[in-house]
Every structure is written in C-alpha cells, then in structure tokens.
N, C-alpha and C positions, 0 to 999 in steps of 0.2 A: 228656304233651301237654296244653296248656291248652284248656279248653272254650270254646265260643262263647256269648256272652251275647246273647239276643234283644233287639232294639231296641224292640219294642212287644209288649204282652201280649194285645191283642185287635184285631179288625177295626175297631171304632169308633175305637180309639186311633190306629190307622194313618191313618184318613181325616182325623182332626182334626189330627194332628201333621205329616203329610206336607208341606203347603205351607210351614210354618215351617222344616222340615228342608231342603227344596230351596232356600229363600231363604238360609239360613245357608251352605250349600255354595257357592252362587254368589258370596256376599259374600266367602268365604274364597278362592275361586279367582281373583277379579279382581286383588287385589294380587299374587298369585303370578305371574300372567301379565305384569303390568306390570313387576315386579321383574326378570323374566328379560331385559328389553331394556336394554342398556347399551352404552356405547362406552368405549374406553380412550384417553386422551390423554397424550402424553408432551411433553417439552420441544421447542419449535419451533426450537431452535438447538443446535449442538454444545456439549458440555461439554469444556472444556480443563483438563487436569490435568498437573501437573509430575511428572517421574520421582521415585519415592521418596515422593511425597505421597499424597493420597487424593482420590477423586472421589465425588460424590453424584449419582445418576441418579434422577429422580422421574417418576412417572406417577400418574394418578388416574382414577376412574370418573365418567362423566357419564350420567345424573343422579347426584347424591351418594347413596351407599348404603354400608352396612357390607360390608367384605370379610373380616371375621374368619373366616367359615366357608367362604371360597373358597380355591381353589388359586391362589397367585401364583408364577409361574415366570419367572425371568430367564434367558435363554439367548442363545447367539451365532447363527451361521448355521443350525445344525440344532437341532431341538426337543430332541434328546438331549444337546446340549452345554450342560449345566446350569451356570450361574454361581451361582445361588441358588434354592432351592426352599422354599416355605412351603405347608404343607397340614395340614388338621385342627388349626389353631391352634398349630402348632409348626414350627420350621425343621428341614429334613431335610438335615443337613450331609453325610451319607454319600453322597448322590446327586450332590454337586457334582463337577465336573471337578477332578482333582488339583491343577492349577495355580491354582485359586481357593480351595481349602480353607484355612480359617483367615484368609482375607483379606477376607471379605465379611460384611456385617451389614445386615439388613433393618430399617429404621427404621419402626416400627409405631405411633408416637404418635397418628397421625391416621387409623388404618386403619378406625375406625368410620365415617368420612366418605368411605371409598373412596380414600384417598391414602396411598401408600407410597413410600419412597425406598430405593435400594440404595447402600450405602457400600462402596467398594472401597479397601482400604488398600495401601500399599507398591506404588504404580503401577509397572508394567513396560512395556517397549516392546510386548510381545505383547498388552497390554490395549487397544491402539489399534484402533478400528473400530466396527462397529455392534452394538447389543444390542437384544433384543426383550423387552418386558414383557407377560406374558400373564396375564389374570384368567380363571379358569374356575369357574363355579358348577355346580350340579347339572343345569342345563338349557341353559347357553349358555357361550360363551367368546369373548373378543376380545383383540386384542393391539395394541401400539404400537411403533414403531421409534424408537430413540434412537441418537445417535452420540457416542462418546467419542474425543477427540483428545488423544493423549499428546504432551507436549513436554518436551524436556530441553535445558538450556543447557550447552554444552561448555566446554572449557578455553580459557584465553587463548592466542591464536595464538603459536606459536614460530617465529621467523624464523631461517633459517640461510643462510650464503653457501656456494655449492657450486662456485665456480671461474669461469673466463672462458668466455664464449660469444658469438659473433657481434659481437666488438668491445666487449663490455660484460661485466658480472658477473651471473651467474645467481644469483638469490635465491629460496629456496623457503619458503613459509609453510605450517605444519601446525597443525591443531587437531583434537581428538578428543572423544568423549563427547556427541555431538549426537543429537537426535531431534526431528522427522524429518530428512531430508537438509537441511543448511544451505546458504545461499547464501554465496559467497566472492568477493571482488573486491579489486583493488589500486587505491589512490587516490594522487594527488599531494597536496601540502600544501594546495592550494586546494580539495580535495574532488573533483577531476575524475577520472573513471575512466581507468585505464591498461590497455592490452591485455596479457593474460597470454600466456605462451609455452606453457604446458601446464597442464591441470587433471586431478585424479583424485579420485574418491570411493570409499570402501570401507566395508563393514559389518563390525563386529567380532563376536566370538562372542556377546557379551551383547546383540546387536541394535542397538547404538548405531553412529553413523556417524563416520568420520574423513575430513576434507577436506584436500586438498593442492592448492595453486595456486602456480605459479612465474612469475617475470617476469625479463627481462633489463634491468638498469639500465645506462645509458650515461652517459658524462661530459657529452655534449652535451645530453642530454634531462633525465633525472631522476636525481639523486644521493640524493634523499630520497623515501621513499614509506611508506605505511601499508597494512597488511593488515587487512581487516575481514571477519569471519565472522558471519553473521546468521541467527537463527531467526525466519522469517517468521510462524510461528504465534504466538509470544510477542511478536513485534515488538521483540526485544532483540538486541543484537550485542556482540561482543568485538573489540577492536582493538589492534594492536601496530604500532610504527613502527621504521624502520631508516634510518640515514644512513651513506653510504659516502664516505670522504675521497677527494680527487682522486688522491692518490698510488697508490691501489690499482688505478686503471684502466690498461689496457695503453697504452703510448705508442710501440710499435715498429711497423714495417711488416710486417704479417703475411704479405703476399705474398712479400717478399724472404726472410723467415725460412723460409717454406715451401720456396722454391726451393733454398736451401742445405741443407735437410734432405733433399729429394727426390733431388738428384743423387747423393749417396753411397749412398742406399738403392737406387737403380736398379742400381748395380754389384753389389749383393748379391742383389737380387731376381731378376735375369735368370737366374743359375744355379739359384736356388731354384725358379723357375717350371717348369723342365724336370723337376726332381725331383717337384714337386707334380702335374704332369700324369701322370707315371708312377704315382705313388701313388694318384691319383684313379681311374685305370683299375682298379687292383687292388681298391679299396674299393667300386667301383660295385655289384658283385654283393652285397656285404655290406649296403650301404645299401638296395638293392632288397628284400632279404629282410626287413630290419628294418621298412621301410615297409609291406610286405605284412602282417607280423605286427601292426603298430600299427593298420592299417586293419581287420583282422579283430577286434581287441580293441574298437575304437570301434563297429564294427557290432554286436558282441555287447552292448555297454553300451546302445546305442540300442534294440535289441530288448527288453532288460530294462525300460528306461524306458517303452517303448510298452506292454508287457504290464501294467506296474504302473498306467499311466494307464487302460487298458481295464478293469482290475479295479476301479479306483475309480469309473469311470463306471457299470459294471454294478451296483456296490453302491448308488450314489446312485439309479439307476433303480429298483432293488428297493425302496429306502425310499419312493420316490414311489408306486410301485405298491401298496405295503402301505397307505399312508395313503388312497389312492384306493379301494382295496378295502374298507377299514373304513367309509369314508363311504358307499359303495354299500350295504354290508350293513346299516348303520343305517337305511336307508330301508325295511327289512322288519321293523322292531322289533315284537314282540308282547308281550302281558302274560302272563308265565308265573307260575303259582302251584304250590305243592307239594301232592301228593296224600297226605293223612295215612293213607289205607288201605294205601299201599305202604310206609310208613316202618318201618324196623327198630325194635324195641321200645326200643333204647337212645337213639334220636334224639328230640330235643325240637324241635317246630315252633312258630313264632310263630302267633298267632291269625289274622293275615292271610295266612298261607301264603307269606311272603317270606323267612323266616330259618329255618335249621336248624343245630343243633349236637349233638354227642355228649354226652349227660348223664352218661355214665360208669356207669350202672346200668340194669338191665332194668326196663321198666315193665310193669304188668299190663294188656296189651292183647289183644283177641281175635285168635286165630291165623287170619286170613283167608287164602284161597288166593293173593291178590295181594300179601301182605305178605312182604318179605324177612326171613328168619329167621337168616341167618348173616352176610351182608355188611351193615355199618352204612350203608345208602344209602336214597334215596328218589327217586321219579320225579315228573316234572311232571304236573299234573292233566290236561292236554290232550294228545292224540295228534295227530301230523301225518301224514296219508296222502299229502301232496304239497305242492307250492308251495315258497316260500322263507320262512324264519323266522329271526329274530335276537333274542338276549337277552344281557344282561350280568350277571355274577356278581362281587361283591366278595369277594376272598379275603384282603385285608389282609396281615397278617404271618404267616398260617398256614404251618406247616411241612409239612403233608401235606394233599392234597385230590385228588379225581378229578372231572372235569367232562366232559360231552359228551352223546351221545344213545345210545339203545339201542332194539332192537325191542320193541314192546309185548308180544310173545309170549315174551320170555325167561323162563326158569324163575326163580321167586322163592325157591326152597328150596335149601339146600345152598350149597357154595362157588361163587363167581362167577369166571369166566375172562374176563379182559379181552382180547379180540381180535375183529377184524371177523368171523371165521368163526363166533364164538359170538353175534354180534348186538350187539357193543359197539364204538362208535367214540368213544374217550375220550382225554383228555390228563390227565396227572397231575404233581404235585410230590411227590417222595418222597426224604427225607433230603437236601434241598437241590438235587436234580437234577430237571429237567423232562424228560419223555419222552412220546412218543406210543405207545400200545399197539397197534403193528402186529405182524406176525409175522416176525421177532422185534421187540421194542420198538426204537424209533428215538429216540436222544437229541435234545433240542431245545435248542440254545444260546440264551441270552438275554443281552443287554447290560445291561438294567435289569429287575430283578425285578418281575413284574406284580403290582399290587395289585388290579386289576380285569381280568377275562378276558371277552372277547366270543366268543359261539358263533354261527356262521352255518350254517344248513342249507339247501342247495339240492337238494331231493329229486330233481327231474328230471335235474339235471346229475350226480347221484351224488356230491356233495361235502359234507364237514363241515369247516369252516374255523374256526381259533382265532386270536384277535387279542389282543395285549397292549395294552389300552386306555391303560395308563399312559404309554407312549411311542409309541403308535399304530403298532406294528410287527406284521408277520405272524409267527405262531408256527409253524403247521403246518396242512396240509390233507389229509384222508383222501379218497381217490377209490375209489368202489365202486358197486355196483348194489343199490338198495334194493327191498324188497318188504314190503308191510304197513305199518301205521302205526308211526312212530317217536316216542319220548317223551324229553323232557329228562331227564338223569341227573345226580344230585348225591351226592357222598360226602365228608363233612367229615372232618377229622383225628380219629382214634380217641382217645377219652379213657380211658386205662387206669387212671387214678388216682382217678376219680370226682370230680374238681374241675371248676370252671367252664372250659369249653373255648371256643376261638374259633369263630365262626359263618361259614357261607356265606350271603351276603345277595344276593337278586335285586334289582338296582337298576333304576330307570327309565332308559331310554335317552334322552340329551339330544337335542333336535331339532337 
C-alpha cells in the first residue's frame, strides 16, 4: 500500500502556503463547473435516406468543447436500444442491437469541437423513425432528438385487363417495392383524375409496400388512361399508360342476355332449391359446432394477445420505475473512501482511498484486529448508523467482484460467509454470472453487463438496493432489519498469478 506524502513540513509553511493553495484549488474548480454545463443540438429537419443507401445524422455540443472523453450513445425509443456506442475513446460494437451491427460508423473528425455524426449504411425500412443522440460526461448528460425518414422508389406500374364489368372493361394497375405507402391514381390523357373502382395496399415480408388500384374504362368515357404511383417523401413518381381499342368493348344488350340465361336456369334451380333446403337443415348443427369452436379459438388468441400486451406494459413500467429509483438514490450520494486498516494484506489501495486491486502477493502489514486475514476485501472508512446513503463503483470489464454493505461488527478473521444472517448484504459477479447472496443465492439476470454499479442504503426502511448505472436498470434489493452501524464492502477479483489485476474504483456521482 502506498504511503501518504505530507503537504507541508512545518506550521509556518502551512500558514504561508495556505492562501496560495486555496486560490489554486478555486481556479481549477471554476473551469470544471463551467465545462459541466452543455446542451446537445441535432438537425432541425428530418434526414431523408433511400433504401439500400446510407444516412448521416449529426449533433453537436453547445458551447463548443471536446467530447473525446465523453460517452456518446445513439439509441432508438429506449436507452437500451443501442444503435452505436462510443465510450472511453473507442466504439463498443458488441453492445449494438443485432440489426445495426456492421452497419454503423461514428464520424469523429470534429469530436474535439464537440461535433459527431452517425453514418448508417444499407438503409432498411426498419431504420425509419426517431433517434436520440446522448452525450454524457462524468458530471452531466444531455440528449437531442433526430428523425430519419426512409424512402424507396418502387417498380414501374404493371397494367392488366381483367375482363368486363358494369358495361366497360376492368383494368388493374399494380406496383411493388415502395416505402413508405405510395399514392396511386388514374388520369386521362389531359391529366384529369379518374375515379377508381377499388384500391388495395399491402405490406410485403421485407417491409416494402405494394399498391393496387383498379378502374372501369367505358367506350363512351375513356378508352385511354395512365396509372401514376407516387412517393410523396421523394416527390417522385412512376407512370404507365394503357389504350383499349373499341372492338374490345361489349356491344350487346346485357339485360336481354341475362333474361335468356336466367329462364333456363330457373327450370334447374327450383328442384335444386328443395334439395338445398334439406341439406342445409342437416348441416345446421355441424356449422353451429364449427362456429362455436372458431369462437373459442378466437377468444383464446385474444386472451393471449391481451396477456402479452399486459406483460409488455409491466416491463416498460418496471424500466421507468428503475430509472426513477436511481435518480432518487443519487440524491443521497456520499463521499466514500477505503479504510486501509481493514484491507487484506494482498490488496493495494490508492493514496486517495478510491481504488483497490489485488496485488497477487502478501504485503508486510501489521496484523490488526480489524484487518481481514483470509478474504481479500476492504471496508469503507465511515460507518452508517442510520439514514440514506448512495455511492457508485466502477467495475469495468472485471470478471469477479463483490460489492455491498456489512455490519461493522463482522469478524475479520477466518473465512467469510456471504449471507444476511452473517451480516453481509452483497451482490457479486462470479464466472460471468451475477447473483445476490441471499439464503440460498438468487440469480440476477442482466440485459447489459454493468460497467458501473450503484449501491443505495436506506437504513430505516431496511433496504440495500443495487443499480446498473450503465443502462440505468434495477438489479436487486435486499429487505431486512438492521442493527448497529453498516459499512461499505469491497472485494475485487482475486489475482492468483501475481500480475497486474483490474481495480474497483469509487467514482463521484454525477449531479
């Protein structure tokens, strides 16, 4: 463990140097406070991108400042729906959503002036919508909202003749591969709109739209027409024309033809009607049974959809409560430092008491009663006999760690048993799995691996809560009854090879 270096050697030196020291500290603090205030500004208009092409979304900091050491996160509706993540000077591609992996690039040429751009390649229909650009420093974060509008120009309209209808000829126009839904209309040769007889629009499996519009052309009105399909977002359209010769239009009296067809049919239909009524009677019970079965099936599907929707609402409500709980807990942030007198001889503490790691070998330290001699752990310097306290610990990419609180009166000698009955309320990462040491231990599932963990102690309520600060989610809460002072507990990954090991770092809580 590193020793502390005294700032001054005598009382007279302290008196003479103290004013200069205080002036220097204030001068250093002012720019830090000023630099913590910033806003994020995005584009004030939607970005339009073509299918298969690429789009560039830009945002910047005001006032101008470097964002090299900030976290820059691009995400969709939820904070955890990561499109691109930049942190600690590098792009974290593994945390991107699967549908964006390999398709995004953060343009950082002007990042020292607080300006970044996100390039999305191979644009898909699912890319359409809103995006959020978030800058987060060590003390503050802000975000801006941007919109990406995807547009795709479909195929040339295909016109087909589908027979006679209402004294004319039914003509259908079809075109596919559009995004978003296109507009479609029939026009005469002078450009006037013609009324359509039917319209239909459908979405294909790839997310693109197919449009179908039909018209009945008559000999008296229009024998020539054009079908126009337009993408309003791109203000572009595709058009095809059709012309039908007069000889194809019907020239007989449809009423007379119908009468000569109907009369012979009546002679056949009357005997058939008797047979149909008899058969209908026999089929009535079968149809009723089938309808009942279909009704029960539809009811079952509706119940399943309702339960799925309720589950999603419950999940979103839980995400909101977790973010709100973390914000509330941060209001009770305290300055926690490590107590070197409790540290196991293998542990190496920083001079300021904010960092601890396993050095891999035993140091020659006095065997005090308060020092742990078997478990490689260390306690916080201050005990909490009551009230609410919150602190955050950076775990980074460590593969093993234990964090939480324990009674000040726990035994420091021999093996440590992690459970509330023994005075420990802790959460751990062990062999890639997170769990809370209840009796028996409780697995703690995580969607995004925490790089920073928040610990919130509410002594009077009997709660110790853990938060994943990385995605602002709630991990676990112990509920118990406390007696006597409690102290923060830290146990870094054990270094069995004697090499440089990762550290647990107590970080300041952002305002």
